[in-house]
N, C-alpha and C positions, 0 to 999 in steps of 0.2 A: 604088490606082493600079496599072496594069499597063504594063510596058515590054517591048519585044520582045527586049531583050538587057540584060546587066548593064552594058555600056558606056553604053547610053542612060539607064539608071537613074542611073549615076554623073553623067552630064551634067545630068540634070533635077532630081534631088533637092537640096533646100536643105541646106547643111552645118549650119545652126542647128537644123533639124528632126531631122537625123540625130543631132546631139550631144545633143538632148533626148529621144532614144529615141522619137520620134513614130511610127516605122514598125516593123512586123514584116515581114520580107521572106522570100519563098519562091520556089523555082522551081515550075513547073507540076506537077512530079512530087512536090512536098512536101519537097524538100531546103531546109534553112535557109540563108539568105543573110545573112552578117554585113555590116552597114553601118557603116563607120568614117569618122571625120573627125578633125581636130585638136581638142584640148581647147578651143581658142578659137573653134571652129566657123567658122574663116575659110579653112581649107584645102580641098582637093578631097575629094569623097566617093569612097570606095573600097567596091565591092561584091564580096564574096568568097563564092563558093559553097562550102559546107561539106559534109562527109559526113554530118552529122546529118540524120536523116529525121524530120519531124514532120508527116506528111500528115494525121494525125488533127486537129491544131490548125488546119491550113490548111482542112480540110473544115468544122470548127466555125465558123471565121471566114466561110467562104463561105455556110454555112447562114444566118448572121446577115445577110450581104449580100443573099441572095435573099429573106429574110423582109422586109427593108426595101424591097425592090422589090415586095412584095405577092405573091410567087410561092410556091405550095405545092410546087413542084418545085425541087429543088436539083440543079443540073448538076454534073458532075465538075469538078475544077480545070482539067483540060485543055480541056474544052468552054467553061468560063467564060472562060478566057484567050483562046480562039479568037474568041469573040463580042465580047469587049471590044476586042481588037486590030483586029477588022474594023469596029468602030464600030456594031455591030448591037444594042447595048443602050441604052435611054434613060437619061438621067441619073437619079440617085436623087431621089426626092421628099423634099426636106428640109423639116422644119417649123422655123419660126423659134423662137428662144429664148422669145419672148413666147407663142407657141402652146403650147410645152411647159409654161410656167408656168401658163397659163390652164387647160390641160387636164390638169395634173398628170402629164405624160408625160415622165419623166426619161430614158426609153430612146431617144426620138427625138432625132436630132441633125441 
């Protein structure tokens, strides 16, 4: 998921997902964003930009994203964000759980 601001991320992310560590969050330049909520996962989500830089991990995740799109070209984080926010990328082609079992493809989700 891509959001155009931390405030929008706070409004749209589900507290239960944040509490279960379902997301890794970064700014487009690779800064780590801490996502926080209450232990009961019923409070608001808070997104805090940190000083930690993990652009390498962001690029690794984006390479996986582009691979799932069937692309041999991996765009920069900034270009990927621009395309996603502009709605210029098609949705991922997700294979069903049954197709993964039938084709023994545990990597497709």
